[in-house]
C-alpha positions in Angstrom: -82.5 -89.8 -132.4 -83.0 -92.0 -135.8 -84.2 -90.5 -139.1 -87.7 -91.7 -138.7 -90.5 -89.0 -139.0 -92.3 -88.1 -142.1 -93.6 -84.6 -143.0 -97.3 -85.2 -144.3 -98.0 -81.6 -144.4 -97.2 -78.7 -145.9 -95.3 -80.9 -148.1 -94.7 -84.5 -148.0 -90.7 -85.1 -148.1 -88.2 -88.2 -147.0 -87.6 -89.0 -143.4 -86.2 -86.5 -141.0 -84.8 -86.3 -137.7 -87.3 -86.2 -134.8 -84.5 -84.3 -132.9 -84.9 -80.3 -133.4 -88.2 -80.5 -135.3 -89.8 -78.1 -132.9 -86.7 -76.4 -131.8 -86.2 -75.1 -135.0 -89.3 -73.1 -134.8 -87.6 -70.3 -132.6 -90.9 -69.7 -130.7 -89.0 -67.3 -128.5 -88.7 -64.8 -131.6 -92.3 -65.0 -132.9 -94.0 -62.4 -131.2 -94.6 -59.1 -132.7 -93.5 -56.1 -130.3 -94.9 -55.7 -127.2 -96.7 -59.1 -127.8 -96.4 -62.5 -126.6 -96.6 -66.0 -128.3 -98.5 -68.2 -126.2 -98.6 -72.0 -127.1 -100.0 -74.9 -125.7 -99.0 -78.9 -125.9 -100.6 -82.1 -125.1 -100.4 -85.8 -126.1 -103.7 -87.7 -126.5 -105.0 -91.1 -127.7 -106.8 -91.6 -131.0 -110.1 -91.3 -129.2 -109.1 -88.1 -127.6 -108.0 -89.2 -123.9 -105.1 -87.0 -122.2 -105.9 -88.4 -118.9 -107.2 -91.3 -117.1 -108.4 -91.9 -113.4 -105.6 -93.4 -111.5 -107.0 -96.5 -109.6 -105.2 -96.2 -106.5 -105.0 -92.0 -106.1 -108.5 -91.1 -107.9 -106.4 -88.7 -109.7 -106.5 -88.1 -113.5 -102.8 -88.9 -114.9 -101.5 -89.1 -118.2 -101.7 -92.9 -119.4 -98.6 -95.0 -119.3 -99.5 -96.8 -122.5 -99.2 -93.2 -124.7 -96.5 -91.2 -122.7 -93.2 -92.1 -124.6 -89.3 -90.6 -124.7 -90.0 -89.5 -128.4 -93.0 -87.1 -127.4 -91.0 -86.2 -124.7 -88.1 -84.9 -126.8 -90.4 -82.5 -128.3 -92.0 -81.7 -125.0 -88.7 -80.8 -123.8 -88.0 -78.7 -127.2 -91.0 -76.8 -126.8 -90.0 -75.8 -123.2 -86.5 -74.7 -124.3 -88.2 -71.8 -126.2 -90.1 -70.5 -123.8 -89.5 -67.6 -121.4 -92.5 -68.6 -119.1 -94.4 -71.7 -118.5 -98.2 -71.4 -117.5 -99.6 -74.3 -115.3 -102.1 -74.8 -112.4 -102.2 -75.3 -108.7 -103.8 -79.0 -109.9 -100.5 -79.7 -111.8 -98.5 -79.3 -108.7 -100.9 -81.5 -106.6 -100.8 -84.3 -109.3 -96.9 -84.0 -109.4 -96.4 -84.5 -105.8 -98.2 -87.5 -106.2 -96.4 -88.7 -109.4 -99.4 -88.5 -111.6 -98.0 -85.6 -113.8 -94.9 -85.1 -116.0 -92.2 -83.1 -114.6 -91.8 -79.4 -114.9 -88.1 -80.3 -116.4 -85.6 -78.2 -115.4 -84.8 -77.8 -119.1 -81.7 -80.0 -120.1 -81.4 -81.5 -116.7 -81.2 -85.0 -118.0 -78.0 -86.2 -120.0 -79.9 -86.8 -123.2 -81.6 -83.1 -123.3 -78.3 -81.4 -122.2 -78.2 -79.8 -125.9 -81.4 -77.8 -124.9 -79.7 -76.2 -122.0 -76.7 -75.1 -124.3 -79.2 -74.1 -127.0 -81.0 -71.9 -124.2 -77.8 -70.1 -123.4 -76.8 -69.6 -126.9 -80.1 -68.0 -127.5 -79.7 -65.5 -124.8 -82.6 -67.0 -122.6 -82.4 -67.6 -118.8 -81.1 -71.1 -117.8 -84.6 -72.0 -117.1 -88.2 -70.6 -118.0 -90.0 -68.5 -115.0 -93.3 -70.0 -114.0 -97.0 -68.8 -113.8 -99.6 -70.7 -111.9 -103.2 -70.1 -112.4 -105.1 -70.8 -109.4 -108.2 -69.8 -107.7 -107.9 -71.9 -104.5 -104.1 -71.3 -103.7 -103.9 -74.8 -102.9 -100.5 -75.3 -103.9 -97.9 -77.7 -102.3 -95.4 -75.5 -100.6 -92.8 -78.4 -101.4 -93.2 -77.9 -104.9 -92.3 -74.4 -105.2 -88.9 -75.3 -103.6 -88.0 -77.2 -106.7 -88.3 -74.3 -108.6 -85.6 -72.5 -107.0 -83.8 -69.7 -109.3 -86.8 -69.4 -111.2 -89.4 -66.2 -110.8 -92.9 -67.7 -109.5 -96.3 -65.4 -110.4 -99.4 -66.8 -109.0 -102.5 -65.6 -110.4 -105.7 -65.7 -108.1 -108.9 -64.2 -107.6 -110.1 -61.6 -104.5 -111.9 -64.6 -102.7 -108.6 -66.4 -102.4 -107.6 -67.9 -98.6 -105.4 -65.0 -97.4 -103.3 -67.3 -95.3 -102.4 -69.4 -98.1 -101.6 -66.2 -100.2 -99.1 -64.9 -97.4 -97.7 -68.6 -97.1 -96.8 -68.5 -100.9 -95.4 -64.8 -100.8 -93.1 -66.1 -97.9 -91.7 -68.5 -100.3 -90.9 -66.0 -102.6 -93.9 -66.1 -105.3 -95.4 -62.8 -106.6 -99.3 -63.3 -106.0 -101.2 -61.5 -108.4 -104.9 -61.0 -107.9 -107.5 -60.3 -110.9 -110.8 -58.4 -110.3 -113.5 -61.1 -110.9 -114.4 -64.4 -109.7 -112.2 -66.4 -111.9 -108.9 -65.9 -113.8 -109.3 -64.3 -117.3 -106.9 -65.3 -119.7 -106.6 -61.5 -121.0 -105.1 -60.8 -117.5 -102.4 -63.6 -117.7 -101.5 -62.4 -121.0 -101.4 -58.5 -120.0 -99.0 -59.4 -117.0 -96.8 -61.4 -119.0 -96.4 -58.7 -121.7 -95.8 -56.3 -118.7 -93.0 -58.6 -117.5 -91.4 -58.4 -121.0 -91.9 -62.1 -121.7 -91.9 -63.0 -125.6 -93.1 -66.8 -125.5 -95.2 -68.7 -123.2 -95.5 -72.3 -122.9 -98.9 -73.5 -121.3 -98.8 -77.1 -119.7 -101.7 -77.2 -117.7 -104.8 -79.3 -118.0 -108.2 -78.5 -120.1 -109.3 -76.0 -117.5 -106.8 -73.6 -118.1 -106.7 -74.3 -121.7 -110.2 -73.0 -122.0 -109.5 -69.7 -120.1 -106.9 -69.1 -122.5 -109.0 -70.0 -125.1 -112.0 -68.3 -124.3 -110.1 -65.1 -123.8 -108.8 -65.4 -127.5 -104.8 -65.4 -126.1 -103.6 -68.7 -127.1 -101.8 -68.7 -130.8 -100.5 -72.3 -131.1 -101.4 -75.7 -130.0 -99.3 -78.8 -130.4 -101.0 -81.9 -130.2 -99.5 -85.5 -130.4 -101.8 -88.0 -131.4 -100.6 -91.6 -130.1 -102.3 -94.3 -132.5 -104.0 -96.1 -129.7 -107.8 -96.4 -128.5 -107.8 -96.1 -124.5 -111.8 -95.9 -124.2 -112.9 -96.1 -120.2 -115.5 -93.7 -118.9 -113.6 -91.7 -116.5 -111.1 -89.5 -118.6 -109.9 -86.0 -119.6 -110.0 -84.3 -123.1 -107.8 -81.5 -123.9 -110.8 -79.0 -123.4 -113.6 -78.7 -121.1 -116.0 -75.9 -120.3 -118.7 -73.5 -122.0 -117.4 -71.3 -124.8 -117.7 -70.2 -128.3 -116.2 -72.6 -130.9 -112.4 -71.9 -132.1 -111.5 -72.3 -135.3 -107.8 -73.8 -136.0 -105.7 -74.2 -138.8 -103.1 -77.1 -139.8 -99.3 -75.4 -139.6 -97.7 -78.9 -139.9 -98.2 -82.5 -139.4 -95.6 -85.2 -139.1 -96.0 -89.3 -138.8 -93.8 -90.9 -136.6 -94.0 -94.7 -137.3 -91.4 -95.6 -134.4 -93.6 -93.9 -131.9 -96.8 -94.9 -133.6 -98.0 -91.2 -133.4 -98.4 -88.0 -135.3 -97.1 -84.5 -134.3 -99.6 -82.0 -135.0 -99.0 -77.9 -135.2 -102.2 -75.7 -135.6 -102.7 -72.0 -135.3 -105.5 -70.7 -133.3 -107.1 -68.5 -135.9 -110.2 -67.4 -134.4 -113.5 -67.7 -132.8 -116.1 -69.3 -135.2 
């Protein structure tokens, strides 16, 4: 990647390489003892759109006008630092229809093989494990086949369909049932810590994002803001649902003139 991004915060400095901007954070080493660092990542237009309704499928998809390889490099760097990735059943349904960014694997593409080498040097597994959040358990079984070699946890509710639960278990997934009528973010964190994970990368949509934020278990947000305006009435933003306001503090901000975007990193501090 060319020398092309400028650090705007905390200090302005000369242009620097895009490559390794996030990899150098060593997120897998940041959690305190008996804890886990949970972080999320989105790309959004300047007017806040992370997904628009697809004319043919009716699903919400990442707009092709803002998806780009430079942001994708940083997406992969964040994935490379994770012990486990958190996503949703809806994500897998979209993936099957071609409306979601792939779950990698890390370093599969030639341009990102350095990330696979980096994971090995750090003593990490070849690929992050997977935590799927789903009340319905409406998960395409074919999607799980693509996760061969990775531990799969599915966290759901007591009212979940028993036949779907059994089918997923037969595929090798571990199904975890929470006590309430919806999955709580603290239950997600508690289970991940019990499995000795130290870093978790949330790549799901706004509903899971809200679940983690409402429980106060999300630590950091990475947000790429593409300098474009998309409008349209049917769209998703990075958050939905009712909850108390949450305060963030800016940790870093980079300007990518070539990609026409900014890379922001925020600490989740506390509820306002």
